[in-house]
C-alpha positions, -999 to 999 in steps of 0.1 A, spaced: -755 -79 346 -758 -117 344 -750 -135 376 -718 -156 373 -735 -188 384 -762 -184 357 -739 -197 330 -743 -234 322 -708 -242 307 -686 -212 317 -663 -222 345 -650 -198 372 -616 -194 355 -633 -183 322 -656 -159 340 -626 -143 357 -605 -142 325 -630 -131 299 -624 -96 286 -658 -83 275 -655 -54 250 -669 -22 263 -665 14 250 -644 31 239 -639 11 207 -635 17 170 -667 31 156 -664 8 126 -651 -26 136 -655 -24 174 -618 -30 183 -614 -18 219 -592 12 227 -571 15 258 -577 46 279 -600 75 269 -610 86 235 -620 122 230 -642 117 199 -655 87 179 -630 74 153 -620 44 133 -589 23 141 -559 21 117 -569 -14 105 -602 0 93 -584 28 75 -565 2 56 -594 -22 51 -619 4 39 -648 -18 50 -681 -18 32 -700 -29 64 -712 0 84 -705 -14 119 -690 -45 135 -691 -57 171 -679 -87 192 -687 -100 226 -652 -104 240 -616 -100 231 -596 -129 215 -572 -131 244 -562 -163 263 -596 -171 278 -615 -160 247 -592 -180 225 -597 -212 246 -635 -208 243 -634 -203 205 -610 -232 200 -632 -255 221 -662 -246 199 -643 -246 166 -618 -274 168 -632 -297 195 -669 -298 186 -679 -278 217 -713 -268 203 -727 -272 238 -710 -238 246 -735 -220 224 -762 -227 250 -746 -198 270 -750 -173 241 -783 -159 253 -767 -151 287 -737 -136 270 -760 -113 250 -782 -105 279 -756 -83 293 -749 -66 259 -779 -45 248 -758 -28 221 -752 -62 204 -788 -72 205 -798 -38 190 -771 -41 163 -787 -71 148 -824 -68 159 -847 -77 130 -818 -86 108 -809 -114 84 -779 -132 99 -755 -144 72 -729 -169 84 -695 -169 68 -694 -202 48 -668 -228 50 -654 -245 19 -675 -277 14 -646 -301 20 -636 -284 52 -672 -284 65 -675 -321 58 -643 -328 77 -653 -307 107 -689 -319 106 -704 -284 110 -698 -247 102 -692 -229 135 -703 -196 120 -736 -211 110 -741 -227 145 -732 -193 161 -756 -174 139 -784 -198 149 -775 -192 186 -775 -154 180 -809 -156 163 -824 -173 193 -814 -144 215 -819 -114 192 -854 -101 185 -866 -106 150 -833 -120 137 -833 -150 113 -805 -170 97 -802 -173 59 -774 -192 41 -769 -166 14 -733 -171 6 -710 -199 -5 -672 -203 -5 -661 -211 -40 -624 -213 -33 -606 -231 -6 -583 -207 11 -553 -213 34 -557 -204 71 -554 -167 78 -536 -172 111 -500 -165 100 -508 -140 72 -503 -103 72 -532 -79 69 -525 -74 32 -521 -111 26 -554 -118 44 -572 -95 20 -557 -111 -10 -563 -146 4 -601 -141 5 -604 -121 -27 -630 -138 -49 -634 -166 -23 -672 -160 -18 -702 -156 -40 -740 -156 -37 -753 -191 -30 -774 -206 -58 -811 -196 -54 -802 -171 -27 -828 -142 -25 -818 -110 -7 -841 -82 6 -822 -51 -4 -838 -28 21 -834 -51 51 -804 -51 74 -780 -80 69 -754 -90 95 -724 -112 86 -716 -136 114 -682 -152 121 -665 -166 152 -635 -142 153 -629 -108 137 -592 -100 133 -583 -78 104 -618 -79 90 -608 -92 56 -631 -122 56 -663 -105 68 -656 -76 45 -653 -99 15 -686 -114 24 -702 -79 29 -689 -70 -6 -708 -99 -21 -740 -89 -3 -736 -53 -15 -731 -64 -51 -763 -84 -47 -782 -52 -38 -781 -53 0 -780 -16 12 -770 -21 49 -745 -46 62 -731 -51 97 -709 -77 114 -713 -96 146 -687 -120 160 -680 -139 191 -645 -125 196 -623 -97 183 -585 -102 180 
């Protein structure tokens, strides 16, 4: 367990309000279950999604404190927060094992949006993960070829349709089919975006794909 005072940018309120995801959770996407679960199972959202990735996990829930942290990173340029990623992962052996030795593939932004924001938070997050996970490396294997509306107010079915055909393999991208690839994003909600990325990697020959995110909503 990491001592509370060891974090550099996590205030006392955030330390108290964070809801770290612990078992039991969905075997596929990692969504936390309330109460006890008698046997491993996938959640209803994964039954609908039919994910091609084998497993997904997140550090904390996308509740009030988690949402503030993500928004500071994503919308207010709070890249300094990523300095605490190694400490967040230090307490999560499962997450380090999930991506150990893997190629970390950030979900790409549409070029115009990335220019406006000045960075891609998923790329920055992947780099922070790579610095804390043994043998992991970041590769920009995907590109977003269609600018999609925000997913925030869309239903599960609309989210899947929204990202259909939005991603493709980046020019010159080279994949290693037998090596584990992990799609990285800031938040996993329905899983539509990361699953769309995983499908592109599968079509390119990648045999095993997982997902790692900061938060799960």
